[in-house]
Short mmCIF file of the C-alpha atoms (twelve columns), coordinates in Angstrom:
data_MODEL
# 
_entry.id   MODEL 
# 
loop_
_atom_site.group_PDB 
_atom_site.id 
_atom_site.type_symbol 
_atom_site.label_atom_id 
_atom_site.label_alt_id 
_atom_site.label_comp_id 
_atom_site.label_asym_id 
_atom_site.label_seq_id 
_atom_site.Cartn_x 
_atom_site.Cartn_y 
_atom_site.Cartn_z 
_atom_site.pdbx_PDB_model_num 
ATOM 1   C CA . MET A 1   -14.193 17.579  -60.323 1 
ATOM 2   C CA . VAL A 2   -14.024 21.285  -59.542 1 
ATOM 3   C CA . THR A 3   -12.973 24.410  -61.388 1 
ATOM 4   C CA . VAL A 4   -9.933  26.464  -60.418 1 
ATOM 5   C CA . ALA A 5   -12.294 29.259  -59.374 1 
ATOM 6   C CA . GLU A 6   -14.165 26.863  -57.077 1 
ATOM 7   C CA . LEU A 7   -10.900 25.625  -55.598 1 
ATOM 8   C CA . ASP A 8   -9.904  29.223  -54.933 1 
ATOM 9   C CA . ALA A 9   -13.207 30.106  -53.257 1 
ATOM 10  C CA . MET A 10  -13.966 27.043  -51.131 1 
ATOM 11  C CA . PRO A 11  -13.219 26.916  -47.391 1 
ATOM 12  C CA . ALA A 12  -9.660  25.958  -46.507 1 
ATOM 13  C CA . GLU A 13  -10.782 22.712  -44.833 1 
ATOM 14  C CA . GLN A 14  -12.501 21.527  -47.999 1 
ATOM 15  C CA . ALA A 15  -9.622  22.555  -50.245 1 
ATOM 16  C CA . HIS A 16  -7.221  20.797  -47.865 1 
ATOM 17  C CA . VAL A 17  -8.921  17.434  -48.436 1 
ATOM 18  C CA . LEU A 18  -8.878  17.835  -52.226 1 
ATOM 19  C CA . LEU A 19  -5.216  18.860  -52.322 1 
ATOM 20  C CA . GLN A 20  -4.202  16.097  -49.910 1 
ATOM 21  C CA . SER A 21  -5.622  13.596  -52.405 1 
ATOM 22  C CA . CYS A 22  -3.155  14.965  -54.966 1 
ATOM 23  C CA . CYS A 23  -0.103  14.889  -52.680 1 
ATOM 24  C CA . GLY A 24  0.093   13.541  -49.145 1 
ATOM 25  C CA . ALA A 25  2.857   15.843  -47.847 1 
ATOM 26  C CA . ARG A 26  1.284   18.155  -45.256 1 
ATOM 27  C CA . ALA A 27  3.779   20.916  -45.977 1 
ATOM 28  C CA . TRP A 28  2.846   20.812  -49.663 1 
ATOM 29  C CA . VAL A 29  -0.862  21.133  -48.844 1 
ATOM 30  C CA . ARG A 30  -0.188  24.070  -46.510 1 
ATOM 31  C CA . GLY A 31  1.965   25.721  -49.137 1 
ATOM 32  C CA . MET A 32  -0.710  25.314  -51.801 1 
ATOM 33  C CA . LEU A 33  -3.385  26.758  -49.533 1 
ATOM 34  C CA . ALA A 34  -1.130  29.777  -48.951 1 
ATOM 35  C CA . GLU A 35  -0.782  30.219  -52.724 1 
ATOM 36  C CA . ARG A 36  -4.503  30.681  -53.299 1 
ATOM 37  C CA . PRO A 37  -6.062  32.215  -55.314 1 
ATOM 38  C CA . PHE A 38  -4.558  30.459  -58.340 1 
ATOM 39  C CA . ARG A 39  -6.952  32.072  -60.837 1 
ATOM 40  C CA . SER A 40  -5.776  29.867  -63.728 1 
ATOM 41  C CA . HIS A 41  -4.982  26.253  -64.529 1 
ATOM 42  C CA . ASP A 42  -1.398  27.009  -65.497 1 
ATOM 43  C CA . ARG A 43  -0.797  28.989  -62.312 1 
ATOM 44  C CA . LEU A 44  -2.177  26.096  -60.250 1 
ATOM 45  C CA . LEU A 45  0.287   23.683  -61.820 1 
ATOM 46  C CA . ALA A 46  3.176   26.118  -61.551 1 
ATOM 47  C CA . ALA A 47  2.452   26.649  -57.858 1 
ATOM 48  C CA . ALA A 48  2.280   22.888  -57.292 1 
ATOM 49  C CA . ASN A 49  5.741   22.469  -58.792 1 
ATOM 50  C CA . ASP A 50  7.242   25.457  -56.962 1 
ATOM 51  C CA . VAL A 51  5.898   24.383  -53.580 1 
ATOM 52  C CA . TRP A 52  6.991   20.766  -54.128 1 
ATOM 53  C CA . TYR A 53  10.600  21.659  -54.867 1 
ATOM 54  C CA . SER A 54  10.737  24.089  -51.943 1 
ATOM 55  C CA . LEU A 55  10.196  21.189  -49.525 1 
ATOM 56  C CA . GLY A 56  12.791  19.053  -47.774 1 
ATOM 57  C CA . GLN A 57  13.509  15.362  -48.106 1 
ATOM 58  C CA . ASP A 58  11.375  14.468  -45.066 1 
ATOM 59  C CA . ASP A 59  8.368   16.073  -46.761 1 
ATOM 60  C CA . TRP A 60  9.059   14.120  -49.937 1 
ATOM 61  C CA . LEU A 61  9.210   10.881  -47.953 1 
ATOM 62  C CA . GLU A 62  5.882   11.744  -46.314 1 
ATOM 63  C CA . ALA A 63  4.326   12.103  -49.768 1 
ATOM 64  C CA . PHE A 64  5.812   8.781   -50.901 1 
ATOM 65  C CA . ALA A 65  4.251   7.006   -47.912 1 
ATOM 66  C CA . HIS A 66  0.779   7.961   -49.188 1 
ATOM 67  C CA . HIS A 67  1.203   5.646   -52.179 1 
ATOM 68  C CA . PRO A 68  0.887   1.869   -52.196 1 
ATOM 69  C CA . GLN A 69  3.809   -0.212  -53.338 1 
ATOM 70  C CA . LEU A 70  3.817   -0.655  -57.098 1 
ATOM 71  C CA . GLY A 71  1.426   -3.505  -57.854 1 
ATOM 72  C CA . GLU A 72  -0.285  -3.277  -54.457 1 
ATOM 73  C CA . GLN A 73  -3.338  -1.443  -53.091 1 
ATOM 74  C CA . ARG A 74  -2.715  -0.283  -49.536 1 
ATOM 75  C CA . ALA A 75  -0.455  2.652   -48.668 1 
ATOM 76  C CA . GLN A 76  1.630   2.869   -45.513 1 
ATOM 77  C CA . ALA A 77  -0.043  6.143   -44.469 1 
ATOM 78  C CA . ASP A 78  -3.757  6.889   -44.197 1 
ATOM 79  C CA . THR A 79  -5.089  8.249   -47.487 1 
ATOM 80  C CA . THR A 80  -8.316  9.787   -48.738 1 
ATOM 81  C CA . ASP A 81  -10.908 7.795   -50.654 1 
ATOM 82  C CA . GLN A 82  -10.111 9.867   -53.739 1 
ATOM 83  C CA . SER A 83  -6.391  9.144   -53.436 1 
ATOM 84  C CA . ARG A 84  -7.055  5.396   -53.197 1 
ATOM 85  C CA . SER A 85  -9.322  5.560   -56.242 1 
ATOM 86  C CA . TRP A 86  -6.719  7.450   -58.255 1 
ATOM 87  C CA . SER A 87  -3.984  5.006   -57.225 1 
ATOM 88  C CA . ALA A 88  -6.065  2.084   -58.466 1 
ATOM 89  C CA . THR A 89  -6.679  3.847   -61.780 1 
ATOM 90  C CA . GLU A 90  -3.010  4.748   -62.191 1 
ATOM 91  C CA . GLN A 91  -1.894  1.170   -61.595 1 
ATOM 92  C CA . VAL A 92  -4.626  -0.591  -63.543 1 
ATOM 93  C CA . LEU A 93  -2.178  -1.957  -66.145 1 
ATOM 94  C CA . VAL A 94  0.196   -3.121  -63.425 1 
ATOM 95  C CA . ALA A 95  -2.589  -4.973  -61.643 1 
ATOM 96  C CA . SER A 96  -3.499  -6.799  -64.859 1 
ATOM 97  C CA . GLY A 97  0.056   -8.000  -65.500 1 
ATOM 98  C CA . ALA A 98  1.068   -11.634 -65.635 1 
ATOM 99  C CA . SER A 99  1.421   -13.327 -62.252 1 
ATOM 100 C CA . ASP A 100 5.141   -14.056 -62.664 1 
ATOM 101 C CA . VAL A 101 5.799   -10.401 -63.522 1 
ATOM 102 C CA . ARG A 102 3.861   -9.248  -60.471 1 
ATOM 103 C CA . VAL A 103 5.845   -11.626 -58.260 1 
ATOM 104 C CA . ALA A 104 9.093   -10.294 -59.724 1 
ATOM 105 C CA . LEU A 105 7.871   -6.738  -59.142 1 
ATOM 106 C CA . ALA A 106 7.100   -7.525  -55.496 1 
ATOM 107 C CA . ASN A 107 10.645  -8.836  -55.078 1 
ATOM 108 C CA . ALA A 108 12.076  -5.757  -56.790 1 
ATOM 109 C CA . ASN A 109 9.992   -3.557  -54.485 1 
ATOM 110 C CA . CYS A 110 11.516  -5.258  -51.457 1 
ATOM 111 C CA . GLU A 111 15.029  -4.872  -52.838 1 
ATOM 112 C CA . TYR A 112 14.389  -1.202  -53.617 1 
ATOM 113 C CA . THR A 113 13.012  -0.460  -50.143 1 
ATOM 114 C CA . GLU A 114 15.947  -2.243  -48.516 1 
ATOM 115 C CA . ARG A 115 18.404  -0.194  -50.578 1 
ATOM 116 C CA . PHE A 116 16.835  3.256   -50.334 1 
ATOM 117 C CA . GLY A 117 14.584  3.129   -47.266 1 
ATOM 118 C CA . TYR A 118 11.324  4.092   -49.002 1 
ATOM 119 C CA . ILE A 119 9.024   2.673   -51.642 1 
ATOM 120 C CA . CYS A 120 9.738   3.056   -55.344 1 
ATOM 121 C CA . ILE A 121 7.760   5.959   -56.800 1 
ATOM 122 C CA . ILE A 122 6.965   5.758   -60.526 1 
ATOM 123 C CA . CYS A 123 4.249   7.623   -62.377 1 
ATOM 124 C CA . ALA A 124 2.506   4.417   -63.432 1 
ATOM 125 C CA . THR A 125 -0.230  5.884   -65.625 1 
ATOM 126 C CA . GLY A 126 -0.200  4.099   -68.983 1 
ATOM 127 C CA . ARG A 127 2.667   1.767   -68.034 1 
ATOM 128 C CA . SER A 128 2.483   -2.019  -68.056 1 
ATOM 129 C CA . ALA A 129 3.700   -4.307  -65.283 1 
ATOM 130 C CA . GLU A 130 6.694   -5.240  -67.437 1 
ATOM 131 C CA . GLU A 131 7.647   -1.588  -67.903 1 
ATOM 132 C CA . ILE A 132 7.302   -0.843  -64.197 1 
ATOM 133 C CA . LEU A 133 9.423   -3.883  -63.324 1 
ATOM 134 C CA . GLY A 134 12.136  -2.792  -65.763 1 
ATOM 135 C CA . LEU A 135 12.187  0.754   -64.429 1 
ATOM 136 C CA . THR A 136 12.327  -0.419  -60.815 1 
ATOM 137 C CA . ARG A 137 15.230  -2.756  -61.512 1 
ATOM 138 C CA . ALA A 138 17.106  -0.097  -63.484 1 
ATOM 139 C CA . ARG A 139 16.786  2.449   -60.692 1 
ATOM 140 C CA . LEU A 140 18.335  0.059   -58.182 1 
ATOM 141 C CA . GLY A 141 21.668  1.043   -59.724 1 
ATOM 142 C CA . ASN A 142 21.251  4.726   -58.913 1 
ATOM 143 C CA . SER A 143 23.095  6.388   -56.048 1 
ATOM 144 C CA . PRO A 144 20.894  7.392   -53.059 1 
ATOM 145 C CA . ASP A 145 21.390  11.096  -53.831 1 
ATOM 146 C CA . ALA A 146 20.393  10.636  -57.460 1 
ATOM 147 C CA . GLU A 147 17.469  8.351   -56.676 1 
ATOM 148 C CA . ILE A 148 15.734  10.665  -54.207 1 
ATOM 149 C CA . GLY A 149 15.698  13.315  -56.926 1 
ATOM 150 C CA . ILE A 150 14.279  10.865  -59.481 1 
ATOM 151 C CA . ALA A 151 11.597  9.740   -57.036 1 
ATOM 152 C CA . ALA A 152 10.689  13.351  -56.246 1 
ATOM 153 C CA . GLY A 153 10.332  14.029  -59.959 1 
ATOM 154 C CA . GLU A 154 8.002   11.038  -60.364 1 
ATOM 155 C CA . GLN A 155 5.911   12.259  -57.434 1 
ATOM 156 C CA . GLY A 156 5.719   15.654  -59.119 1 
ATOM 157 C CA . LYS A 157 4.314   13.996  -62.262 1 
ATOM 158 C CA . ILE A 158 1.719   12.101  -60.220 1 
ATOM 159 C CA . THR A 159 0.673   15.271  -58.416 1 
ATOM 160 C CA . ARG A 160 0.311   17.164  -61.696 1 
ATOM 161 C CA . LEU A 161 -1.829  14.432  -63.253 1 
ATOM 162 C CA . ARG A 162 -4.065  14.319  -60.196 1 
ATOM 163 C CA . LEU A 163 -4.483  18.088  -60.193 1 
ATOM 164 C CA . GLU A 164 -5.486  17.866  -63.853 1 
ATOM 165 C CA . ARG A 165 -8.100  15.258  -62.964 1 
ATOM 166 C CA . LEU A 166 -9.275  17.433  -60.085 1 
ATOM 167 C CA . VAL A 167 -9.875  20.533  -62.200 1 
ATOM 168 C CA . GLY A 168 -10.710 18.657  -65.393 1 
ATOM 169 C CA . GLN A 169 -8.295  20.327  -67.780 1 
ATOM 170 C CA . THR A 170 -5.243  19.351  -69.798 1 
ATOM 171 C CA . SER A 171 -1.862  20.639  -68.751 1 
ATOM 172 C CA . THR A 172 0.267   22.838  -70.983 1 
ATOM 173 C CA . GLN A 173 3.363   22.048  -68.914 1 
ATOM 174 C CA . ASP A 174 4.448   19.202  -71.170 1 
ATOM 175 C CA . SER A 175 4.847   21.754  -73.970 1 
ATOM 176 C CA . ALA A 176 8.023   22.834  -72.153 1 
ATOM 177 C CA . MET A 177 9.310   19.255  -72.138 1 
ATOM 178 C CA . SER A 178 10.761  17.063  -74.878 1 
ATOM 179 C CA . THR A 179 10.252  13.425  -75.832 1 
ATOM 180 C CA . ILE A 180 12.744  10.777  -76.950 1 
ATOM 181 C CA . SER A 181 12.495  7.777   -79.250 1 
ATOM 182 C CA . THR A 182 15.007  5.532   -80.987 1 
ATOM 183 C CA . HIS A 183 15.228  2.952   -83.768 1 
ATOM 184 C CA . VAL A 184 17.993  0.368   -84.240 1 
ATOM 185 C CA . LEU A 185 18.744  -1.048  -87.695 1 
ATOM 186 C CA . ASP A 186 21.111  -3.987  -88.156 1 
ATOM 187 C CA . THR A 187 22.872  -2.891  -91.356 1 
ATOM 188 C CA . ALA A 188 24.734  -6.207  -91.663 1 
ATOM 189 C CA . LEU A 189 21.435  -8.054  -91.984 1 
ATOM 190 C CA . GLY A 190 19.496  -5.229  -93.582 1 
ATOM 191 C CA . LYS A 191 16.632  -5.441  -91.099 1 
ATOM 192 C CA . PRO A 192 15.523  -4.034  -87.724 1 
ATOM 193 C CA . ALA A 193 17.499  -5.071  -84.660 1 
ATOM 194 C CA . VAL A 194 15.027  -6.845  -82.379 1 
ATOM 195 C CA . GLY A 195 15.626  -7.276  -78.651 1 
ATOM 196 C CA . VAL A 196 18.233  -4.559  -78.016 1 
ATOM 197 C CA . HIS A 197 18.049  -3.392  -74.402 1 
ATOM 198 C CA . ILE A 198 18.304  0.391   -74.122 1 
ATOM 199 C CA . ALA A 199 18.512  2.749   -71.148 1 
ATOM 200 C CA . LEU A 200 18.060  6.514   -71.092 1 
ATOM 201 C CA . ARG A 201 20.313  8.179   -68.518 1 
ATOM 202 C CA . ARG A 202 20.945  11.685  -67.368 1 
ATOM 203 C CA . THR A 203 24.600  12.621  -67.896 1 
ATOM 204 C CA . HIS A 204 25.377  14.772  -64.869 1 
ATOM 205 C CA . ASP A 205 24.495  12.152  -62.248 1 
ATOM 206 C CA . GLY A 206 24.087  8.932   -64.267 1 
ATOM 207 C CA . ALA A 207 20.505  8.429   -63.097 1 
ATOM 208 C CA . THR A 208 18.451  5.981   -65.188 1 
ATOM 209 C CA . LEU A 209 15.273  7.697   -66.377 1 
ATOM 210 C CA . GLY A 210 13.776  4.969   -68.540 1 
ATOM 211 C CA . THR A 211 14.442  1.624   -70.164 1 
ATOM 212 C CA . GLY A 212 13.109  -0.250  -73.166 1 
ATOM 213 C CA . VAL A 213 13.669  -3.138  -75.559 1 
ATOM 214 C CA . THR A 214 13.441  -2.772  -79.322 1 
ATOM 215 C CA . ASP A 215 10.362  -4.358  -80.879 1 
ATOM 216 C CA . ALA A 216 9.862   -6.180  -84.175 1 
ATOM 217 C CA . ASP A 217 10.392  -2.876  -85.999 1 
ATOM 218 C CA . GLY A 218 13.589  -2.143  -84.075 1 
ATOM 219 C CA . ARG A 219 11.914  0.718   -82.267 1 
ATOM 220 C CA . VAL A 220 11.557  1.939   -78.717 1 
ATOM 221 C CA . SER A 221 8.813   4.525   -78.768 1 
ATOM 222 C CA . LYS A 222 8.545   7.698   -76.727 1 
ATOM 223 C CA . VAL A 223 6.060   5.847   -74.505 1 
ATOM 224 C CA . ASP A 224 8.965   3.904   -72.994 1 
ATOM 225 C CA . PHE A 225 10.905  7.018   -72.056 1 
ATOM 226 C CA . PRO A 226 9.697   9.957   -69.951 1 
ATOM 227 C CA . VAL A 227 9.377   13.533  -71.120 1 
ATOM 228 C CA . ILE A 228 12.619  15.310  -70.298 1 
ATOM 229 C CA . GLU A 229 13.861  18.789  -69.530 1 
ATOM 230 C CA . PRO A 230 16.686  20.595  -71.352 1 
ATOM 231 C CA . GLY A 231 20.055  18.999  -70.592 1 
ATOM 232 C CA . THR A 232 22.553  16.361  -71.695 1 
ATOM 233 C CA . TYR A 233 21.485  12.711  -71.863 1 
ATOM 234 C CA . ARG A 234 22.861  9.288   -72.811 1 
ATOM 235 C CA . LEU A 235 21.204  6.416   -74.629 1 
ATOM 236 C CA . HIS A 236 22.981  3.181   -73.696 1 
ATOM 237 C CA . PHE A 237 22.599  0.227   -76.088 1 
ATOM 238 C CA . ASP A 238 23.460  -3.295  -74.854 1 
ATOM 239 C CA . THR A 239 24.839  -4.563  -78.161 1 
ATOM 240 C CA . ALA A 240 26.778  -7.523  -76.728 1 
ATOM 241 C CA . ALA A 241 23.586  -9.294  -75.677 1 
ATOM 242 C CA . TYR A 242 21.944  -8.488  -78.998 1 
ATOM 243 C CA . PHE A 243 24.730  -9.989  -81.130 1 
ATOM 244 C CA . ALA A 244 25.020  -12.971 -78.792 1 
ATOM 245 C CA . GLN A 245 21.446  -13.936 -79.746 1 
ATOM 246 C CA . SER A 246 22.699  -14.782 -83.244 1 
ATOM 247 C CA . ALA A 247 26.137  -16.046 -82.128 1 
ATOM 248 C CA . ARG A 248 27.916  -13.083 -83.700 1 
ATOM 249 C CA . GLU A 249 30.977  -11.395 -82.272 1 
ATOM 250 C CA . THR A 250 31.110  -7.618  -82.070 1 
ATOM 251 C CA . PHE A 251 33.835  -5.047  -81.615 1 
ATOM 252 C CA . TYR A 252 31.368  -2.828  -79.735 1 
ATOM 253 C CA . PRO A 253 29.815  -4.721  -76.784 1 
ATOM 254 C CA . GLU A 254 28.009  -1.570  -75.735 1 
ATOM 255 C CA . ILE A 255 27.298  1.772   -77.368 1 
ATOM 256 C CA . THR A 256 26.505  5.046   -75.650 1 
ATOM 257 C CA . VAL A 257 25.104  7.965   -77.630 1 
ATOM 258 C CA . VAL A 258 25.389  11.312  -75.847 1 
ATOM 259 C CA . PHE A 259 23.093  14.109  -76.999 1 
ATOM 260 C CA . ARG A 260 21.875  17.467  -75.796 1 
ATOM 261 C CA . VAL A 261 18.287  18.688  -75.534 1 
ATOM 262 C CA . GLY A 262 18.283  22.463  -75.836 1 
ATOM 263 C CA . ASP A 263 16.010  25.098  -74.369 1 
ATOM 264 C CA . GLY A 264 12.696  25.873  -75.984 1 
ATOM 265 C CA . GLY A 265 10.936  22.610  -75.192 1 
ATOM 266 C CA . GLY A 266 8.088   20.897  -76.948 1 
ATOM 267 C CA . SER A 267 10.377  19.044  -79.375 1 
ATOM 268 C CA . HIS A 268 10.650  15.383  -80.198 1 
ATOM 269 C CA . PHE A 269 14.144  13.900  -80.481 1 
ATOM 270 C CA . HIS A 270 14.502  10.701  -82.503 1 
ATOM 271 C CA . VAL A 271 17.952  9.129   -82.079 1 
ATOM 272 C CA . PRO A 272 18.406  6.173   -84.473 1 
ATOM 273 C CA . LEU A 273 21.339  3.744   -84.373 1 
ATOM 274 C CA . LEU A 274 22.657  2.063   -87.528 1 
ATOM 275 C CA . LEU A 275 24.499  -0.986  -86.250 1 
ATOM 276 C CA . SER A 276 26.822  -3.721  -87.501 1 
ATOM 277 C CA . PRO A 277 29.234  -5.972  -85.596 1 
ATOM 278 C CA . PHE A 278 32.188  -3.729  -86.442 1 
ATOM 279 C CA . GLY A 279 30.729  -0.265  -86.852 1 
ATOM 280 C CA . TYR A 280 27.833  2.045   -86.044 1 
ATOM 281 C CA . SER A 281 26.515  5.512   -86.799 1 
ATOM 282 C CA . THR A 282 23.799  7.768   -85.431 1 
ATOM 283 C CA . TYR A 283 22.046  11.004  -86.268 1 
ATOM 284 C CA . ARG A 284 19.108  13.108  -85.184 1 
ATOM 285 C CA . GLY A 285 16.025  11.839  -86.983 1 
ATOM 286 C CA . SER A 286 12.412  12.929  -87.026 1 
# 
């Protein structure tokens, strides 16, 4: 762990190794070295984001290659000891998943790589093997143009978290982002709707950003969905499968709730669904 001041002052060769552990794209490391001195934690993170999104797709793919496949340990490209240690920490919940889930994840990894030509990049910190498997499968439906942007965004999250570990401070960047949660109530039964599959999608390109299944309380918490930027989003509820569990017919086999997250950031958006076989309603909750 170093301070921002120490990162600013150290020789370029030493700083290069530390930054490469955060992101394996050589162009990103060169760009960050050119941005020194950062002088503050927030400026360091802002520079990391600016440099990352100034790069081309080949640079993004180079960064991806410095990660192991989800659920695995060895990356395609040579990595630093620190990068390997961070990868193991980030995927600790994946590694402890049930064997059948890990096998399914390995198969999904192969299918993803065959479809897109690179490994699936997900910011795995705090996510279980089941969550990672669900996200990987959901993203298989994205177009190649949409998916490379999603993967780049996930790499950006990983880089930010690693920079925070490097300098030992907490980011304020998430204060500009918003979080999403939902709750489904079966009004016909008067109890939570358990087992509803839900996907969060971005409206302008249809990219799947997160998936979840309602729990015993009918909830999918913000942990299941990523923090999001201002824009228009869709929550898709698979109601046909839910009603089929209890052999009930429904007039609405699927429900999509479209909502807008405004500028300002730092807000939490709770989007409940009140559901019956022949009607539904929604509102912004708290």
